[in-house]
One Martini backbone bead per residue (centre of mass of N, CA, C, O) as a GRO file, in nm:
protein
   72
    1UNK     BB    1   0.097   0.036   0.022
    2UNK     BB    2   0.038   0.369  -0.057
    3UNK     BB    3   0.152   0.699   0.017
    4UNK     BB    4   0.046   1.041   0.029
    5UNK     BB    5   0.149   1.365   0.021
    6UNK     BB    6  -0.083   1.651   0.091
    7UNK     BB    7   0.100   1.869   0.154
    8UNK     BB    8   0.137   2.209   0.139
    9UNK     BB    9   0.313   2.474   0.003
   10UNK     BB   10   0.437   2.830   0.034
   11UNK     BB   11   0.634   2.946  -0.191
   12UNK     BB   12   0.504   3.208  -0.292
   13UNK     BB   13   0.495   3.351  -0.018
   14UNK     BB   14   0.797   3.341   0.043
   15UNK     BB   15   0.886   3.490  -0.211
   16UNK     BB   16   0.735   3.754  -0.156
   17UNK     BB   17   0.870   3.810   0.116
   18UNK     BB   18   1.159   3.824   0.006
   19UNK     BB   19   1.113   4.057  -0.191
   20UNK     BB   20   1.018   4.262   0.021
   21UNK     BB   21   1.271   4.252   0.200
   22UNK     BB   22   1.471   4.334  -0.022
   23UNK     BB   23   1.342   4.605  -0.089
   24UNK     BB   24   1.375   4.730   0.190
   25UNK     BB   25   1.681   4.685   0.206
   26UNK     BB   26   1.751   4.862  -0.042
   27UNK     BB   27   1.639   5.124   0.071
   28UNK     BB   28   1.815   5.137   0.322
   29UNK     BB   29   2.089   5.129   0.172
   30UNK     BB   30   2.041   5.392   0.013
   31UNK     BB   31   2.014   5.580   0.256
   32UNK     BB   32   2.290   5.520   0.379
   33UNK     BB   33   2.461   5.604   0.134
   34UNK     BB   34   2.358   5.894   0.118
   35UNK     BB   35   2.449   5.979   0.404
   36UNK     BB   36   2.748   5.921   0.374
   37UNK     BB   37   2.792   6.120   0.139
   38UNK     BB   38   2.696   6.372   0.288
   39UNK     BB   39   2.900   6.368   0.520
   40UNK     BB   40   3.156   6.366   0.350
   41UNK     BB   41   3.100   6.628   0.197
   42UNK     BB   42   3.086   6.813   0.448
   43UNK     BB   43   3.366   6.757   0.566
   44UNK     BB   44   3.538   6.829   0.314
   45UNK     BB   45   3.420   7.121   0.278
   46UNK     BB   46   3.541   7.224   0.563
   47UNK     BB   47   3.803   7.220   0.442
   48UNK     BB   48   4.086   7.331   0.350
   49UNK     BB   49   4.300   7.350   0.091
   50UNK     BB   50   4.543   7.249   0.255
   51UNK     BB   51   4.410   6.996   0.378
   52UNK     BB   52   4.343   6.866   0.108
   53UNK     BB   53   4.639   6.855   0.006
   54UNK     BB   54   4.743   6.668   0.236
   55UNK     BB   55   4.533   6.429   0.117
   56UNK     BB   56   4.516   6.462  -0.210
   57UNK     BB   57   4.304   6.699  -0.265
   58UNK     BB   58   4.036   6.860  -0.419
   59UNK     BB   59   3.743   7.017  -0.468
   60UNK     BB   60   3.673   6.831  -0.723
   61UNK     BB   61   3.690   6.548  -0.547
   62UNK     BB   62   3.455   6.535  -0.344
   63UNK     BB   63   3.226   6.399  -0.506
   64UNK     BB   64   3.383   6.141  -0.578
   65UNK     BB   65   3.433   6.050  -0.287
   66UNK     BB   66   3.133   6.049  -0.188
   67UNK     BB   67   3.049   5.839  -0.440
   68UNK     BB   68   3.294   5.625  -0.483
   69UNK     BB   69   3.474   5.695  -0.762
   70UNK     BB   70   3.717   5.713  -0.595
   71UNK     BB   71   4.031   5.600  -0.561
   72UNK     BB   72   4.181   5.467  -0.253
   0.00000   0.00000   0.00000
């Protein structure tokens, strides 16, 4: 005699929940990255030209450093 398992799983529900959690996580990560760039930009902008030169930057490099396109 054979028995069949008739329990169903909710893979679609779990998948939707994972997508929603990933979406929220991506939004939070974007906000954190934006805030980090904002803080970096403000701190570097407050430095004098001489202080920026001491660390090897110019005023034109500030935005690149803040958005992490500048190679460190």
